[in-house]
FIKOLZA-1660 file (N, C-alpha, C; in steps of 0.1 Angstrom, whole numbers, plus 5000, padded with zeros to 4 digits):
% residues 43
   i   px   py   pz ch aa at
   1 6062 4855 7855  A  M  N
   1 6070 4845 7848  A  M CA
   1 6060 4835 7842  A  M  C
   2 6061 4833 7829  A  K  N
   2 6052 4824 7822  A  K CA
   2 6058 4810 7821  A  K  C
   3 6050 4800 7822  A  R  N
   3 6055 4786 7821  A  R CA
   3 6055 4782 7806  A  R  C
   4 6066 4777 7802  A  K  N
   4 6068 4772 7788  A  K CA
   4 6061 4758 7787  A  K  C
   5 6062 4750 7797  A  N  N
   5 6056 4737 7796  A  N CA
   5 6042 4737 7801  A  N  C
   6 6032 4733 7793  A  K  N
   6 6018 4734 7797  A  K CA
   6 6014 4722 7805  A  K  C
   7 6022 4711 7805  A  E  N
   7 6018 4699 7813  A  E CA
   7 6020 4702 7827  A  E  C
   8 6010 4698 7836  A  P  N
   8 6011 4700 7850  A  P CA
   8 6022 4691 7856  A  P  C
   9 6031 4696 7863  A  D  N
   9 6042 4688 7869  A  D CA
   9 6040 4688 7885  A  D  C
  10 6029 4694 7890  A  M  N
  10 6026 4693 7904  A  M CA
  10 6012 4689 7906  A  M  C
  11 6009 4684 7917  A  L  N
  11 5995 4680 7920  A  L CA
  11 5986 4692 7921  A  L  C
  12 5973 4690 7918  A  G  N
  12 5964 4701 7918  A  G CA
  12 5961 4707 7931  A  G  C
  13 5963 4700 7942  A  E  N
  13 5959 4705 7955  A  E CA
  13 5969 4715 7961  A  E  C
  14 5980 4718 7954  A  Y  N
  14 5989 4728 7959  A  Y CA
  14 5984 4741 7955  A  Y  C
  15 5983 4751 7964  A  D  N
  15 5978 4764 7961  A  D CA
  15 5989 4774 7964  A  D  C
  16 5995 4780 7954  A  F  N
  16 6005 4790 7955  A  F CA
  16 5999 4804 7952  A  F  C
  17 5986 4806 7952  A  S  N
  17 5980 4818 7947  A  S CA
  17 5984 4830 7956  A  S  C
  18 5988 4828 7969  A  K  N
  18 5992 4839 7978  A  K CA
  18 6007 4839 7980  A  K  C
  19 6014 4831 7972  A  G  N
  19 6029 4831 7973  A  G CA
  19 6035 4843 7968  A  G  C
  20 6048 4846 7973  A  V  N
  20 6055 4857 7969  A  V CA
  20 6068 4853 7963  A  V  C
  21 6072 4858 7951  A  W  N
  21 6084 4854 7944  A  W CA
  21 6096 4860 7952  A  W  C
  22 6106 4852 7954  A  S  N
  22 6119 4857 7959  A  S CA
  22 6118 4865 7973  A  S  C
  23 6109 4860 7981  A  K  N
  23 6107 4867 7994  A  K CA
  23 6119 4867 8002  A  K  C
  24 6127 4857 8002  A  Y  N
  24 6139 4856 8011  A  Y CA
  24 6152 4856 8003  A  Y  C
  25 6151 4859 7990  A  A  N
  25 6163 4858 7982  A  A CA
  25 6174 4868 7986  A  A  C
  26 6171 4880 7990  A  R  N
  26 6181 4889 7994  A  R CA
  26 6188 4885 8007  A  R  C
  27 6180 4880 8017  A  R  N
  27 6185 4875 8029  A  R CA
  27 6194 4863 8027  A  R  C
  28 6190 4854 8018  A  Y  N
  28 6198 4842 8015  A  Y CA
  28 6211 4846 8009  A  Y  C
  29 6211 4856 8000  A  A  N
  29 6223 4860 7993  A  A CA
  29 6233 4866 8003  A  A  C
  30 6229 4872 8013  A  E  N
  30 6238 4878 8023  A  E CA
  30 6246 4868 8031  A  E  C
  31 6241 4855 8031  A  G  N
  31 6248 4845 8038  A  G CA
  31 6241 4840 8050  A  G  C
  32 6247 4831 8057  A  S  N
  32 6240 4826 8069  A  S CA
  32 6251 4823 8080  A  S  C
  33 6246 4821 8091  A  N  N
  33 6255 4818 8103  A  N CA
  33 6253 4804 8108  A  N  C
  34 6249 4795 8099  A  V  N
  34 6246 4781 8103  A  V CA
  34 6259 4773 8102  A  V  C
  35 6262 4766 8113  A  G  N
  35 6274 4757 8113  A  G CA
  35 6269 4743 8114  A  G  C
  36 6276 4734 8107  A  I  N
  36 6273 4720 8106  A  I CA
  36 6283 4713 8115  A  I  C
  37 6278 4705 8124  A  I  N
  37 6288 4697 8133  A  I CA
  37 6285 4682 8131  A  I  C
  38 6295 4675 8134  A  E  N
  38 6294 4660 8132  A  E CA
  38 6285 4655 8143  A  E  C
  39 6277 4644 8140  A  P  N
  39 6268 4638 8150  A  P CA
  39 6274 4634 8163  A  P  C
  40 6287 4629 8163  A  D  N
  40 6293 4625 8175  A  D CA
  40 6297 4637 8184  A  D  C
  41 6299 4648 8178  A  V  N
  41 6302 4660 8185  A  V CA
  41 6289 4666 8192  A  V  C
  42 6278 4664 8184  A  F  N
  42 6265 4669 8189  A  F CA
  42 6261 4661 8202  A  F  C
  43 6264 4648 8202  A  K  N
  43 6260 4640 8214  A  K CA
  43 6268 4644 8226  A  K  C
% end
């Protein structure tokens, strides 16, 4: 994927050279089993 904008929009100290595109995309698309509860119920 090529960047259209040549201006840096992130700080130089971030290194994504070993990053993997869409590593968890398939798992995310399958859904999740996370439930959100209200704070008073949690207590």
